[in-house]
C-alpha positions as CSV (number, residue, x, y, z in Angstrom):
1,X,33.1,44.3,13.0
2,X,35.5,44.7,16.4
3,X,33.0,42.0,18.3
4,X,33.7,39.5,15.3
5,X,37.3,40.2,14.8
6,X,38.6,41.3,17.9
7,X,36.4,40.8,21.2
8,X,35.4,37.3,20.9
9,X,38.3,35.7,19.8
10,X,40.2,37.2,22.6
11,X,37.6,37.0,25.4
12,X,37.0,33.3,24.2
13,X,40.1,31.7,22.5
14,X,38.7,31.9,18.7
15,X,41.8,31.2,16.6
16,X,39.5,30.3,13.1
17,X,38.3,34.0,13.1
18,X,37.1,33.5,9.2
19,X,34.9,30.4,10.1
20,X,33.5,32.6,13.0
21,X,32.9,35.4,10.6
22,X,31.3,33.1,7.6
23,X,29.2,31.2,10.2
24,X,28.0,35.3,11.6
25,X,27.1,36.3,7.7
26,X,24.8,32.9,7.6
27,X,22.8,33.8,10.2
28,X,22.1,36.8,9.4
29,X,20.7,35.8,6.4
30,X,18.3,33.5,8.6
31,X,16.2,36.5,10.1
32,X,13.0,34.1,11.8
33,X,14.0,30.9,10.3
34,X,14.7,28.0,12.3
35,X,17.7,26.8,12.6
36,X,19.6,23.2,13.8
37,X,23.0,23.9,14.4
38,X,23.6,19.9,12.8
39,X,22.4,21.3,9.1
40,X,24.3,24.2,9.0
41,X,27.3,22.6,10.0
42,X,27.0,19.6,7.5
43,X,26.3,22.9,5.0
44,X,29.5,25.3,6.0
45,X,31.9,22.1,6.7
46,X,32.1,23.5,9.9
47,X,32.5,20.9,13.3
48,X,28.9,20.8,15.0
49,X,30.2,21.6,18.3
50,X,32.1,24.2,17.1
51,X,28.6,25.7,15.3
52,X,27.4,25.4,19.0
53,X,29.8,27.0,20.7
54,X,30.2,30.0,18.2
55,X,25.9,30.1,18.7
56,X,27.0,31.2,22.4
57,X,29.6,33.3,21.4
58,X,27.1,35.1,19.7
59,X,24.7,35.3,22.4
60,X,26.8,36.2,25.0
61,X,27.8,39.5,23.0
62,X,24.5,40.1,21.9
63,X,25.0,39.9,18.2
64,X,21.9,37.3,18.1
65,X,19.3,36.2,20.7
66,X,17.9,32.8,19.8
67,X,14.4,32.0,20.1
68,X,12.8,28.4,21.0
69,X,9.5,27.0,20.6
70,X,7.0,26.9,23.6
71,X,6.5,24.7,25.9
72,X,5.9,25.4,30.1
73,X,9.5,23.1,30.2
74,X,12.6,25.2,29.7
75,X,14.6,21.7,29.1
76,X,11.9,20.8,26.9
77,X,11.6,24.1,24.7
78,X,15.4,23.5,23.8
79,X,15.4,20.1,22.2
80,X,11.8,21.4,20.1
81,X,13.9,23.9,18.1
82,X,14.7,27.2,17.7
83,X,15.1,30.3,15.5
84,X,17.1,33.1,15.2
85,X,17.2,37.1,15.3
86,X,19.9,39.4,15.4
87,X,20.7,41.9,18.2
88,X,20.3,44.9,16.0
89,X,18.4,45.1,12.4
90,X,21.3,47.1,11.8
91,X,23.3,44.0,11.0
92,X,21.8,43.1,8.5
93,X,21.8,46.1,6.5
94,X,25.4,46.5,7.4
95,X,25.8,43.1,5.2
96,X,23.4,43.3,2.6
97,X,22.0,45.4,-0.3
98,X,18.8,47.3,-0.9
99,X,19.2,48.0,-5.4
100,X,15.9,45.3,-5.6
101,X,13.1,46.7,-4.5
102,X,11.0,43.5,-4.4
103,X,13.7,41.7,-2.7
104,X,13.5,45.4,-0.4
105,X,10.2,44.9,0.8
106,X,10.8,40.8,1.5
107,X,13.7,41.6,3.1
108,X,12.2,44.3,5.4
109,X,9.2,41.9,6.7
110,X,12.1,40.2,7.8
111,X,13.6,43.2,9.8
112,X,10.4,44.1,11.3
113,X,10.0,40.8,12.9
114,X,12.9,40.8,14.3
115,X,12.7,44.7,16.1
116,X,9.3,43.6,16.9
117,X,11.0,40.4,18.9
118,X,13.7,42.7,20.5
119,X,10.3,45.3,21.6
120,X,9.1,41.9,23.2
121,X,11.8,41.1,24.6
122,X,12.5,44.6,26.4
123,X,9.0,44.4,27.9
124,X,8.4,40.5,28.7
125,X,10.7,38.3,30.5
126,X,10.0,34.9,27.8
127,X,9.7,35.4,24.7
128,X,9.3,32.7,22.1
129,X,7.1,31.4,19.2
130,X,4.9,28.5,19.1
131,X,4.4,25.8,16.8
132,X,2.2,22.5,16.4
133,X,2.4,20.7,13.7
134,X,2.0,23.1,10.5
135,X,0.8,25.7,12.2
136,X,2.8,28.6,13.8
137,X,2.4,31.6,15.9
138,X,5.5,34.4,15.7
139,X,5.7,35.1,18.7
140,X,3.8,34.4,23.0
141,X,5.3,36.6,25.3
142,X,4.6,36.6,28.6
143,X,6.0,37.2,32.2
144,X,4.2,34.2,34.0
145,X,4.7,30.8,31.6
146,X,3.0,29.1,34.2
147,X,-0.3,31.3,33.8
148,X,-1.9,30.8,30.1
149,X,-4.3,34.2,31.0
150,X,-1.2,36.4,30.7
151,X,0.2,35.3,27.3
152,X,0.6,37.8,24.6
153,X,0.5,36.6,20.9
154,X,1.7,38.4,18.5
155,X,1.8,38.0,14.5
156,X,4.1,39.9,12.2
157,X,3.0,40.5,8.4
158,X,4.5,43.2,7.2
159,X,2.4,43.5,3.9
160,X,-0.4,45.3,2.0
161,X,-2.6,43.4,2.6
162,X,-3.7,41.4,5.1
163,X,-6.3,37.8,5.3
164,X,-7.8,37.7,8.5
165,X,-8.8,34.2,7.7
166,X,-5.0,33.1,7.7
167,X,-5.1,33.7,11.7
168,X,-7.2,31.0,12.8
169,X,-4.6,29.0,14.4
170,X,-3.3,32.2,16.1
171,X,-7.0,33.3,17.2
172,X,-8.0,29.9,18.9
173,X,-4.6,30.3,20.9
174,X,-5.6,34.3,21.9
175,X,-8.9,32.8,23.4
176,X,-7.4,31.7,26.4
177,X,-5.8,34.2,27.8
178,X,-6.6,37.8,28.5
179,X,-5.3,39.5,25.4
180,X,-6.4,39.7,22.0
181,X,-4.1,38.4,19.3
182,X,-1.9,41.4,17.9
183,X,-0.8,41.7,14.4
184,X,1.9,44.0,12.7
185,X,0.9,44.9,9.9
186,X,2.6,47.9,7.2
187,X,-0.7,49.8,6.7
188,X,-3.9,48.7,9.4
189,X,-5.3,49.6,12.1
190,X,-8.4,48.1,13.2
191,X,-9.7,46.0,16.6
192,X,-12.2,43.1,15.7
193,X,-13.2,40.4,18.5
194,X,-10.1,38.3,18.6
195,X,-7.9,40.3,17.3
196,X,-6.2,43.9,16.7
197,X,-4.1,44.9,13.9
198,X,-1.9,47.6,14.3
């Protein structure tokens, strides 16, 4: 609250604090989702240039992290789409209720994904996701973008039952590296030829 209502307006000269607060609330509900500034601007009635500026302010203030679709070209990756994650999963809890058990389990899955992203950012220099047409891997993490052997692919499937057949695309990608696909689960732990459940 202090960061949004006082620090950002003071440091960046934001006058419409209500707009800033509303956009952050929208982003909190979009954990792990692809975000397009143009679509958000139209939906909430704020100019796209302003939305882009607010995104930047949130990033500078460590309230959000934007994760981009993987490419070896940094400039190109910023054009291929991005997902939003929170600087802390606590931000989500502060703005949402947990009354319904089914909804809570659904929300926890997104929070686990957010938490995994934060851990990966602490360990690796570069964290992205990788989408090719309709196929996608939650995270690709590495310290060296030019060396595919070092890539670490991570899927987050925080649920009761895991279907290994769902990971064909991810295991295909991970075979090009020296690391097995890592799948973060709710209950399972196992080591297979192509992947590890943790």
